[in-house]
N, C-alpha and C positions, 0 to 999 in steps of 0.2 A: 224234783228230778235229783236222784242221789247220785253223787259223783262216782261211787263205787260201780255203779251199772254201766258207766261210759267207758267201756272196756276195748272199744274198737277205734280205729283211727280213719278218717275219711277226708277227702279234699272236694271242694266245690270249684266247678269251672263255668265259665261264661264263653259264648261264642262272640268273638270281636271281629269286625270287619275293618280292613285296613285298605288304603288306597295309595297306590304307588304313584311315582312321578309319571309314569306313562297313561295313568288313569285306570289300570286294571285293579279290580277289587279281589282282595284274597280274604278267606274267612279261616280263622284259627281259634282253637280253644285255649283260653288262658285260666290260670288258677287265680281266684280272687279270695280264696279262704283255703289254708292248707293246715294239715295236722289237727282238724276238728275232732274232738272226743265225741264218740256216739254209741248208743246202745242199739244193738241188732235186735228187733223185735220178732221179725218173721222173715223167712226165705222159702220160696216155694218155686217149683218147676212144672209147668203145665205144657201139655200137647194140645195144640188145637188144629182143626182142619182149615186149611187155606186153600184159595184157588189152585196153587201150584203144588199142593200136598200138605203134609203135617209139618207145622213148626213148633219149637220149643220156646216158651216164653219163661225167663226167669225173673222173678219179682222179689224185691226185698223192701223191708220197711226198718227205717231207722229213726231214732230219736236223738235230736241234738239241742244244745242249748240255743236260744233264738239268735238268728242272723237276720239282720234286715235286708230289704231289697232282694230277696230270693224269689224267683219265679220258675215256672215249668219249663221255660226256655233254657235253664241252666242244666247242668247235670253233675252227678256224684261220681267220684273215682274211688273204689273200695278194692283194695288188695290188687291193684293195677288194672282192673276192669271197670270200664265206663257204664254208667246206669243212667238213663234218661229220667227226669223227674215226671211223674204222671199225676202226683197229687201232693199238696202241701197243706197240713192242717196245724194251726197255731195251738199250743197248749197253755192254757191260762192267759194271762194278760203279758205277753212279750216274755214269757218264761222259757218256753222251748218250742220247738218244731217236730212234727212227725211227717217224715219224708217218705212217700210211697213211690218206688224205682222200678223200673223195667230195664233189662240189659239192653244196652244200644246195640243196633245192628249195623 
């Protein structure tokens, strides 16, 4: 992975549940990795037929240096827009990750 190709900046967020003193549970997205350098591989926008009509799906693929404990329950923030992780592929042996994302709804 060449450093010169990592020309984008992304943040990784994880959904954390907290319990208040009254017992109510709240869920909030918190950053666990900020300012990661990334390479944007692909960006597509597709329209698909749904039961309620047509919907647009925006997909992006990023390559980043390896980050441990990343799951598809996490999400990517790119240019202020949240993207859900739908696939994570390891590149080499802990060398990098390829993140397939769809725009969060």
